[in-house]
N, C-alpha and C positions, 0 to 999 in steps of 0.2 A: 403281434404287433401295436394292433389297435391298443388292447392293452397296455403295454410295456409304454405307448406314447402318453395314454391317459394318463399312468402311474407315474411318469416323470413328469408331466406337465402339474400333477398336485404339487409335487414334490418341489416343484419350483415357484409354487402358488405360495407354501407353506413358509418358504423361507422369507425371512424379515429383512428387509432393505433397508428398513427407517436408521438400522444403524453406521449406514454409509452417506446417509442424508448431508449431515454438516460436513464433509469433505467433498461434498459432490457443490454444496452451495458457495463454499470458500474457492474453488478452483473456478467453478462455473464464474463468480466475479471477479475474479483475476483475468479470465479471458476474456470478459466483456469489457473492463479496463483496459487491455492490452490493445484492444480491437481499437477501441476509441482512440487511442493515442495515436496508433498507427495509420487510422484515416485520417486523424487532423494533420499529420506530420504527410500524408499522400500529395505527391506534387503531379496533378492532373494531367499534365501535359509530358510528362517520363515516367509516368509511373511504370518499375520493372517486376519482373514477375518475383521475385522474392518479398516483394512488399504486397503484392495481389496474395499471393502462394499463403503469407504471413496473417493476412486479415481471415482468410478463407479458414484455415487451420483453426482459429478461433472459435469462429462460429460454426464448424463442423464439430468440435470438442464439446460444446455446447447443446447442440441439436445432440449429440448420442447421447449424453449421460443424461439429459431431459428425457430422450425416448426409453433410457432403460430404467429410470425409475417411475415411469407413468406419466411425468407432467406434459401428457400431449398440447396443450396450449404453448407453452415455451418450445416445443419440438417444431410444432407448426410451425410459428413464427421465425425460429431463426432457420429451419428450412427452406422456407421463403428466401433469406437473408443469404442461407448459401448458395442457392439456386442464380442468384444475380450476381454473387461474387465468384461463380463457377464459369459464367460467362465471361466476367472480364480477365478473369488469369487465363481465361484460354484465347482472350483477344477477339473475342467476339463481340465485342464492346467496347466504346471507349470510354473512361471514367469522365464524368461529369460531377457538377457539385449538384445536382438535384439528390443524385445519389450517396451521398456524402450524408445531404440530409437525411435520407431516409433511413437510411443504415444506421446513422447517429440515432434518430427518434426510435428506431427497435431496437437496440441496445437498452436503452432508458426504459422503454416497453417491459423487454427481459426482466432487466431489473426488478421491475413489478411486481410481472408476475411470480419469479421466482422467492420475492420478498412476503407477498402470499403465499406461496407454498411454505417456505418457513414459519411462518406466523400459524399456519396450520391449518388456512383456507379464510382467514379472516378478514373481513374486507373485500371492497370491491375492486374485481380486477380490471386492470387496464385496459379501456379497450384496442384490439388489433386489427379491426377490420377493414377499418381504412388504410392502416400500413402496409398489410398485404395487397388491397387493390391496388397501391402507388408501386408497389415492390412490380407486380404482375405487369402494371402497366409500361413502367423502365422496361422490363426485360421484353415485353411486346413490340413495343414502339420503338427500339431500337434496332428488331429484327433485319430490318428493311437497309441497316448501314453496315450490317456486319459484311468482314471480310469476305472474297468472294470464294475464296478458296474452302469456307467453313461449311461443312452440311450442315442442311438444315435444321433447327433443332428440335429437342425429341420433347413430347410432352412433359410437363410438372412429375415427379414421381412422388406416389404418394409417401410422407414421413412413415418413419419407424415409429411404432411406438411400442413395441413389446417383441423380444426374440422370438423367431418362427424356425420348426423345424423343417430343412432342407436333405432332400434326397435326389439325388441325381446320377443316373446311369451314365459310365463312360461309353463310350463312341470308338469305333475305329476310325483312323486318319483317314480321309476323304482323299487328300493329294498332299504331297511334300511343299516343304516351304520354298519361296514364298507364296503365299494361298490368296486369291480374290477376294476382295474383302463380304461377299454373301457367301462364303463358303467356311462353315461350321468345322472346327479342331477341338483335339482333345487335348488338352496340354497336363503337364505336370510341372507347379508354379512351386518352387522351392524358396523362404526366405529367409535370411538368417546370415550369420549370426544376430541376434536382435538383443538391443536392452533391455525392451519391455512386450512382452505379449501385447500389449495394444497395438502396438504397430502392426500388427497381422488382422486383431480387429477392424483396424482400421481401410485396409484392404477390401476382407471381407464386405463391408460396407457401402464400400462403392460400385462394387456388383449388384448391390441390395437398391443403391438410391439410384445408378445412372441404367436406365430404363435402355434395354437391345445389348448393352454390354456384354451378359452372358449369363450360366451361372456357374455358380462357386460352391466347394463342397471341401470338407476340412478332410485330410488323409493322416491316418496313422503315423506316427514318428516319434523314435524315440532317443532324440536329441533335444533337451528342455531348451537349448536356446535357436532352434531351429522349427519354421512351421511351413507343411507341405500343402497344398492344396491341389485337388480335382475342377479343372476350369474347360468350359466348354464356350467357344468363343468366334467370333470371326473378325476380331480386330487381330492386326499384325502385331510382333514381337515389339518393333518401336513405338507403335501406340500404346499398349499395355506399360512398357518401362516406363514413357513419356508422363501417363496416368499415375504411376505409383512412386515418382520421382519427388514428392511433395511429402511422402511418408514415410519412405525408406531409399537408400542411396543404391544407386544402379549396382555397384560393386555387391549388394547383398540380395538381388533377385537374380534366380535362375531360370529360364522358361526351354522345357522342355518337349515335344512333343511324344504321343505314347499311345498304345494302342487300347492298353485296359490298367484301371488303377485300382484298386481297391480303397476304397472310401468310409467314412463312418458316420452315422446320423448327427448333425449338428444339432444338441440341446442343450438345457441347460441355460444360466443366467445369463452366461456369454462374458463374467468379468475376467476370466482368465483360461485359457486353453488346459484343461486338464483338471480342472475343476468338478465339483461334483456337481454332477446333472450334465458335464460334456466331455465323460470320460472317453476312453479308447474304444471300448467294448462295453456294448449295454449290457446294463446286470436285467435288463428285463425280457433281453430277447431269450430265446429257446437254445441254447447251444445244441451243437450238434450230437448225436447221439458219441459216448467216449470222450469227447472235447472234454479239458481239464476247466472245470468252472473259473473263471474271470477273477482275478483280486480285487478286493473291495476298492473302491476309489479313493477313501476316506475324506477327509473334510475340503481339500483341493482346493486348498486358497494361495499356497504357495509349494513349487516344488520342494520337494524331500520334508513336509510337514509331516505330523503325527497322521498313519494309516495312509497315505498317500502311496501309489504303488512303486516298484523299484522298476524300471524298463531293463528289461534282460532282451538282447539281438535273438538269442535263438528262439526266445518265444514269441517273437511280434507277428502272429499273421499277416503277412502283406504279401502282396500277389507281387510277380516276378518282374513285373513292370517299374520297380523301382530304381534310382538310379544304382548303375554300376559303380561308377566310382567310389559309393557310399560303401555299396558291400564291400568292395576291394579294401579299404581301410580299416571297415571291421576285420575284414579275415585280415588282418596283418600284425595281430596277435598284440596290439599298443589299444590301450584301455584311452577313452577319447575323455579328456581332461575338460571339467567342467567350464564354463566361459564367467569367470569373475564379474558380477554384478557391481556398479557403481554404487556407493554407497551415498544417501542421502545430503544433501549439502545444507538442508535445513529441516527443523521441525516444528510443529504449530503447538503453540502449549498457550492455554487461557490466562487473560491477562490477570485472573484474580490469583492466579499460582506463583506466578511473576511478582505482584502485590506483598502476596503473604512473604514471599521469601527475601524481598527487600524488607519488611518488617521485623522478621528474624534478624536481620544480617546488625539493622540498626540498635537492636535489645543485643546483640554481640558487641557492638561497638560499643554501647552505654555497661555493659557488665565488664570489658577490658578496661575503660577509663577508670571504673572504681577499683581492679585490682591495682593499677599502676599508681594510683594516686596512696592509695592504701601500705603500699608497699614501699613507700618513698620512707618513711622512719624504720626499715629493716638496716641492719648492719651488713654493708655487702659481703663483707668476711665469713661470716655466719651462715647466710642464706644467698651463699655466691649460685648456686646453682638454680633457685629459685627463680632470682632475679633473669639470670640469663632465658629463662623458660620464659619469663611473662614477656622479655623483651621479642624473643620471638614470636611471641603470641603477638604482640603491638604489629610487629611487622606483617606478618601472615594476617590479621584480622584486616587491616588496611588494605593489602593484597586483595582479600577477599570480598572487600568492601568495594572495591574500586571495578570488577571484575563483574560482579550482581550489577552494579547501576549500569555498566554497560549492555544488559542483558534491555533493557528498557530504552536505551537510546536507538532509533528509527531514523534513518534519512531521511532529506526534507524533500527528498524527489516525491515522496508521500504528500508532501503537500502541493507541491508546485505542479504535479500530474493532474490537480482538478481544474488547471487555471483555462489552459488552451479553450477548452470546450467552452468555459463560460465567456472567455475573450471572445469568440470564435460568432457567439450566437448572439454577444450584445453589439461586438462590432457591426457586425449585420443590420441590427436593428435600430442603430445611431449612424448606419450608410456611412462609415467610416473604415479605413484601410488600416488595420494596427497590426504588426510584428510582434509576439511574446519570443523572449529570451530570459533564459532560465542561468543561472552561474549557481555552482556551488552547490549542485542536489547531493552531492555525498555528504555534505555535513550535517553530522548527527546531533540531535536534542530529543529530550527525553519528551517520551511517546504523551507524558499528562500536556507536558505544555507545549506539544504540537496540536492536539488537541483543543486547547483554548486559544491556540494564535490563527489558528483557519479561522474564522470570522472576521478580526480584524482586518488580516491579510483582503480577504476577499472585498471589504468596501475598500481597502486603498487603490487595489486593484481596477476595480470598478470606476472608483473617485477618477483614477487617473485615464480610463476611457473615455468618460463623460465629459469629464469639465477639462482634461489634458490637453488628450489629443484632437486637436484642430481635421473641421471636413477638408477632404483633401483639396477642394480647390481653394480653401483657405491658405491652406500648407505650400502649394504652388504660387500663391501670390507674395508669400512670405521668406520663397528662396527654397525652400524646405523640400524632402520627398514628398509625394503623395501620401509615402506610407509611412505612418508613424509607430516607434519603436516603442515597448513597456518593458523594462527588463527586473527583474527578480531574482534577485541575490543573497547569499547567507557566508557567514564567513566567521571562523572562530576567531575573537580577539580576547587572549588570556582564560579567563576563565567565564567567559560568557559568549553569545554570539550574535552575531550584526547580521539582521535582517534588514533589506532595502529595496524600496520599490521606487524604480525612477522612470520619467517617461521625457522625449523630446519635442513635449507640445509646447502651448504656449504660457507656460508658469502660471506665476500669482501678481497678482498688482499690489502692488504695496499701499496708492493711495486709495485704489479700490476697498482695501481691508480697512485700513483705515477711519475712512467713509462711512463705511457698514457700522462700525466700530460705537464712534460718534451717534448715530441714527440709533444706536440700541443705548444709549447715553454710558458707555464703558469711556474708563478714566485712560485714555490715552493722549498723546503728545507728537508730534512729527520729530521729535530726537530720538524716539524710541530708536533701537539699530534694530535691522532686518529679524533677526533672532527672536526678539521680542513679538513683534507684527505677523511672522508667521506662525505663531503659537497661538494668534488669538481665535483663530480657526477653529479650536478645540476647545471654545466656549461652549455652552450647551444654546441649541438653536441657531449659530452661526452659519452663514450662509450666503453667499456672494451669487448664486445663480441667480439667473435673470428670467427665467422658467423653471416651474418645476413640472420635472415627469416621474413617472413611475422609475425610473433608474435612480436619481437624487435629486438634491434640489432643496428637500425642505428643511435641513439643518440638524435633521437626526443623524446623528451618523460617527463622526468626526470624534464627538465628546467621549462615545461608548469605547471608540478602539483605544481610544486614551486612558480612559478608566477602564478598563480591561488590560491593557498593558502594564498600568500602576500597579494591579492586584495578583501580578507575576513577578513584581517585584522588579520591571522594568520599566526603561525611560524611550520618549519618544522624541525624535529630535528633525527640522523641517529645514531644508535648504532648499532657496529657489531662485532665479533668475529668469526675468520677464523676459517673451518670444523664445526661451531655451528650455526651459522644461522644468521639472521641480523633482526634488530627492525626499522620501520620507526615509528616516533608520530609526530600526528597532533594536532595542538592545536588550537582551533578557540574559537572567542565567541557564546554565545546561541543565539543571535538574532543581526540581523544586525538594528532592526527597533529604539529600543534605546539602549544606553549603560550609562555605569558608566562613567565619565571624570571628567577631574580635568581644571579649568580655571585657565588661564593665562594670566595677562596683558605686554603689550608690548605699550609704547605711550600711544594711547589713545584706542588701537585696542585690543580686547578678542580673544585670539585663545582657542580652546579644546583640550586636549591630551586624546586619551583614557585611561583609568585607567589601564589597564592589559598590558600597554607599560611602564607603570611610574614605576620605580623603585625607587629614593629616590629623596629629593633636600636638596640644603645646600646654605648658604650664602657663594660666592669666594672674596678673596682678590686678588687683581691687580698682586699683584704679584705672584699668584700662577699658573696663567696663562702665556704659553710659545709660543714664535710664531718662528716656524719652516718652512722652504723653501720658498713659493710664498706665504707669509701673514696667512698659516694654523695656527692653534692656537692649544696647548694641555692644557688640565688640569691634576693635577697629583690626584687621588681618591684612599687613601689606596692603595699605591703601583702601581697603575696601572694607564696609560695616557691614556686618552680616545679625541676625537676629539670634540671639541667646534664646537656650532654653533650658530652664531647671528641670531636671526630671524628677528631682525630690520634690516638688511640686505639681509636676502633672501626673506623677501616681502616686503623690499623699505617701511618700516615706517614712513609716517611726524613727526617728533619730533618737540614739542614744547618748552618741560622745557627741555632747552639745561643744564643747569643745573644738571639734574639727570643723573647719570651711573647705569646701569645694574650690577646689584650682585649677583643674586640669577639664579642657573644653575639646571635644572632639567634633572635628568639620564633617559632616556630612551633605551628600548631594542627591537631589532626588527634585524630577520635574521641570531639572535646568536651572535650578536654583539651591543654594546652600544658606544652612544653619549652623550655630554651634550649639553642643547641648555641653551643660556642665554637669561632671561627673564628680566622683572622688577618688576614683583610683581607676590604672587599667591593668584587668588581669593578665590579659593575654590573648592569643588568636590560637583555635581552636576547629578543629570540623565539628558541627553539632548535627545531630539527626533530627530533622524538623519533625514534628509532630504536629494536629491538626487541632489547635485548640476550641473553635468552635464547633466540631463534630463531638469533642469528648467533652465540654462544658460549656460556652457561649461565646456569642462574639465580642470583645473589650476593643473599645477604642483605642486607636496607637499603637493595636499590636496585631502582630502578622500568626502568630505561633508560637512553642513551646517547646523546650529540650529539655533532656536530663542531662545533669553535670556529673562527674565523674565523683561526686561526695553522695550521689543519690537524691540532690536537690532538684527543684525545677526552675531553671530560667525561662521568662520570657524573654524571645525576639520582637524587636523592635520595630514598628510599622513606618521605615524611613520616609516613606512618600507620605503618609497621615501628618507627619511630625511637620514635615516642611510646608505645607498645606496651612496647620492649625497656625503657625509663625505670621502667614500671610492675614489672618482676620486679627 
């Protein structure tokens, strides 16, 4: 047997676990994020069992995975978190803000430790000794306040770092149920049907982690969705059912006292029961004389995998202590139908693969446009079948394009979820009380935009908390609730997404902004509309803060917000009422990969205008354009004068038709201002695939990208924001 165990251990050690690292890191990150969200939303006065059990499950999952892969530092920290959470969910301790703080800090430290392991151990590990000390102090310091009916706490168990080999001898039943708490009982616990074997693994870990609970050993079972354990414990059935409740439902658990239960050694890696190294019959034990050889266990990752043994009821050597109901059911001649496992609702795909797919679909769209353009000269009577096929290709290409683009769309909840923790810490630092409300979390936005919008939103939310929300005493004097509210919302409007950051603070002071602008030498007047006054805060270095803190007040930030939004072809608007609050609205296109555009012709060149920036177009007479200053031109459109930009001069377009004059204007809007572009002709509206010009060539002024037209020519996409800013100089 010693040789058998040694060989089995070496087999497990030789197994490469690194192939599962990435899955573990992703799942651990999801569990830590979920735990943080639940901790932030936890009501300390009325915390219910489901909330506490959910937080405990997250920590337990991270600890179990870290122990399996040998990340002992993560396992130790999460084990201490689990100990505190276990006392909380058993109502032995009352949750308070200090516990939430240390659990949030421990989650951050766990992320740092996991990131270090993911990077191959590079960098310094975050210190955790102080966190462990604080957690233990909280547990020990609250023992005296525990409920009187609860038994004294057991010593903290040692974290499990590697699977152990367990062998327990079954004992005779000492007394019938019910048993005194100090009497050991031998039980057969049957759990099933199970959705996933990990549920059974969690039950085994409870016996390992809770000292004094008892011993547990796996019992052979020929039902793929059921697990059977031999348990020796002094706990009552009711206590066990309560303990199992947050892993499996009570209906899935069957507890039965037995005299003798045939057990099997628990070996292997512990991924799945029936896996290589955790087989029902040991390959390394010498079989009794005349006994048939045990079938090879195969690879064992999934039931029914190549090489996996086929369970046969008659060949299973199980002692007579198994459930009689199970035996009679098998003897009825009816085959037990396998339980259909639910299919996974999602799959993990690398972003690079999605980007490659989108790029290929973009090329397909371009090819389809070329075919459609070249087929216009064909005779419909002679090429009816070909033209019908091209029409179907057009429709299918557009549907495929929309489907592929939806893959990159992710809900705004991914962005919103990071702000509750940040606001909690910031409000505590500033001594303010803030409620955070989110709306439209299900609104979807392109992943590339989500990554770029996060930093501007972070600054706006921090700005609302620091400058907008007043101190509790000031709010009470103003007749408000002492708790301020910051609202972050997202909604679709046409082909754009509108994100708003609102607060019910003191708003902005028009007089203070104008005074500050005059001090900086800016050209302002008292007759400026509010909308223009509010936009002054986006000037570089502009700040009305009286005190500079490490949060804000240096005048760097709002100009960066506007510049980043403009780089995404978006716009920013501000609305504020002094004493009542402020609202910042950000409008963005849904995606940066494919856009709706208007094609305009200047000479032999074709340019694309983002359709979201186009306001209107009209034919203009030469006498409607006025020249002012040093060659600057203005055009009057319905009592409003707009600057005129001649694209022919901006891009130095060569002209060979000297008799033709540009007489069409397209009004575009960006950054709250409008200009009129002078072009030769309007070619139409179309969807274009955006290509990054900077990565393929170099950055060109007034150009945001390029696309390929149906005839194979390259058309430049105009940067409307840059053109509007050009008109101001």
